[in-house]
N, C-alpha and C positions, 0 to 999 in steps of 0.2 A: 489741716495743719499738723505739724509734728511738734513733740515736746522740745523744750530747750535742753541742752546737754546737761546730764547729771551723772553722778556716781551711784552705782547700784550696790547695796550692801545687804547680804543675807544674814539676819541675826541667828547666831548659833544657840542662843539661850537668852533668857530675860535679862540677865546681867549685862550681856553683850549689847543688847538693844538699848538698855538704859545708858550705857557708856557712850554709845553713838549719839543719843539724844543730848546727853550732857555736853559732848564735844561740839556739836553742830547747832543745837538750839533751833531757832526759827528757820535755819537753812535746810533742815531735814524734815521730810514728811514720811509718815508711816504708811506702808502698803500692806493692806490685809486683803479684802476682796477687790479693791480697786474700782468699784462701780461708780464712785463719785470722783475720786482723785484722778484717775486716768483721763476721763474727759476734760477735766479742768486743766490738766497738763497739756493735753492735745491742743486746746485753744489758747494755751499759754496764759491762762488766768492764774495758774499756779506754776511757779518755776523754781522748785527746790534744787539745791545743788547736790543733795544726797537723798536717795530713795531707799528707805529702810524696810526691807521685806521681813515681816514677822510670822510668816505662815508656818515656819517650823516650830513655833512655840506651842506645842501640843497641849501644854498645861493650861492654856487659855481657852481651850475648846471643850467646854463641859456645861452640863445643866444638872444642878444638884438641888435637893430639898432636904432640910433638916430643921427641927425645932420651930416649925411654923414659918420659916423663911426660905425663899427660893433664890438661888444664885445662878446667873447666866454668864459664862465666860465670854470675853470680848471677841474671840475668834469663832464663836458659834455661828454657823451659817444661818441666814434668815429662813431657809427652807426647813430647818430643824424645828422651828417654832410651830410649824404646821403638823408635825408628826410626833414630837416628843410626848410621852405619856405624862410626865411630871407637869408640863405646861398645860396639857388638857385637864389634868386633875386639879391643879392649884390655881390656875388663872386662865380660864378659857377665853377671856377677853383678848389676851395676847394672840392666841391661836386664830381667833376670828379676824382680828385686825391685820394679821400677817398675810392674809389672803389678798389684801389690797396693795401689798408692796410689789411694785414693778410687775415683772413677769417671771415665769419659772427660771429662765436663764439668769436673770438678775438675782433672784433669791438663792440660787445654787452657789453663787460666788460671793454675793454681798454678805457682810458680817454684821452682827448686832453692834459690836463696838464701833465699827466703821460708820454706821448710820448715826449712832449717838454722838460720836465725836465730830461728824460733819455738821450736825446741828441745823439741818434745814427745817424751818418751822412748819413746813407743809408735809414733812415726812411722818409716817405713822408712828414709829418707835418713840421719838421725842414726846409726842402727845401722850402715849401710853405711860411713859415714865412719870409724867406729871400726875396722872390720875391715880396710879398705884403707889405714888410717893416713894419711888425708888431712890436708892443711893448709888452713886457712881463711884467705883473704886479706881483710883489712879495711884501711880507710884513713880518715883524718880530714883536716881542712884543713891540718894541719901535718906529718903523717907517714903511713906505711903499714907494715904488719907482717903476719906470718903466724902463726897460732896452731894448734898440733897439735890434732887432733880430741879427743884424750884430755884436753886442758886447756880446750878451748872449751866443752864441755857441762858446766855446773857444778851444775845442779839442775833442778827442774821449771820449764820455760819460762825458764831462766836460762842466760846464756852469759858468756863472758869478754870480750865487747865493751863498750866504753865508750859512753855516750849519744851522743857526737858522731861515732861511727864508722859507716861504711857497709860492709856486706859486699859485696865485688866479685866473688868467685869462690872456687872450691875447686880444689885440684890434688892429684895423687897419682901415685906410681910404678906403672906398669902391672905387674900380677903377672907373675912370671917364667914362662918356659916350663916345662911340667910341673906347673902349678898348676891344681887343680880347685876348683870352687866349689859351694856349697850354700846354699839359703835356704828356710826354712819359717816359716810363721806360722799362728796360730789367732786368728780374730776372730769376733765374734758373728754378723756378716753380712759378705758380701763388700763391701769398700770401707770398712768400719769400721777404726778404729785397732786394732792388734793387742792381744789380751790378753797374748800373749807371741810374740816373733819371735826366730829364731836365724839368724845368717849365719856362714859358714865359708869360709876359703881354706886349702887344703892343698897343699903342694908335696912331691913325692916325689923321692927321689934315684935313682941308677941301680940300687940294690938293691931298690927298691920301699918303702924305709923313709921315714918322715916326716922331711923335711929342715927344713920350717918349717910352722907352723900359726898361724892367726889365727881366733879365734872371738869373736863378740859377741852379746849378748842385749839385747832391748828389751822394754819393758812390765813389767820386773821391779822396777826402782827408779826414782828420780827423775831418772835420767840413763841413757843407754845404757851398757852395761858390756862391757868386754873381760874375758873369763874366763881369766886367765893360768894358773890351776892346771890347767885342762883342756888348754890349749895345751902346757904343759910335760910333762904326762903322755903326750901323743901324740908328742912329738918323739923322734926316733931309735928309734922302735919300728916294728914291722910292724903296719900298721893293720888288724888282724883285727876282726871284729864283736865279739868278746869284749873286746878291748882298748878299742875305741871305747865300748862300753857301760860299762866300768869307769871310763874317763875322764869320761864324762858324769855318773856317779854322784858324782863329786867335788863337783858343784854343791850337793849336800845340805848340805855343811858350809861352803861358801864364799859363798853368797848368802842374803839374807833378803828374800824377795819381799814386795811390798806387797799388801794385800788391799783390796777395795772391793766395791761392790754388784754388779759384773760378774763377779768371780772372787775366790775366797778365796786366802790365802797358800799353803795346801796344794795347791790346784789349779794355781796358777801355778808352784810348785816342780816339780810333776809335768810340766807342759808344758815347762818349761825343760829338764828331763832328756831328754824324748822328742824335742823339736825339735832340741836340740843333737846328739843321736845321729843323727838323720836328716840334718841339714845336713852333719855331718862325713862320714857314710857316702856321701852324694851327691858331696861334694867329692873323696873318695878315688877313687870310681869314675870320675869325670870326669878326674882326674889320671892314672889308669891308662890311660884311653882316648886321652889327648892324644899 
């Protein structure tokens, strides 16, 4: 199929982009990499009257680190997460998970901001933003604000952004020293969206006990989920294989996975347990080696 008729506007600057969004609201869609939006338009699942191209806003294409925080601009291509030295130094979890995003052609065009704004609960970046407790930066013609990741993702392809707002970047505090990471996902084919994915950050104290834990799941519900019960079960304990297994089994009573033609509720529940255990175990081992 072909997209419905639309007007194409190239933003000459951020103020111009915000003015277009203020004028057209829900009738305008932002084009960055186009890896999600263009297929939706081709199937006429999205029919914007205005397509706003922001690819000339070079100020949104950056990765910076200062004062213990990392900021990734919205127009940063996903492939840069694999090669940027600041990402490798401050949050190797992001680099590792980025290898699961689509294929090289997708990552070369797809943007960090585009994936986050699209808010697919099985995509890798929304899951990561939950576990690193990122803040999403958005602005409109009259204001700017930051939204915690746990409040930003509201449902299937739904976010806390207003129609006249533009996502400009994400920022997060770099994990503390002694923090290990783990990421696992199962997909039907390499490059597909995950049936289930699990990400974990584990910080150990001087005694080798869990000082802090963050665990998130994707592909389970209509939004990526932090699994607080698992985190609390791990904290202040010695992370033995038996303890990690017991914590992961708490998912049986705390999540209600969705089922579809690709995976049943029962299979997704099984994957959630197994991948959580593996992600936490990997994070513990990396924390011990750090």
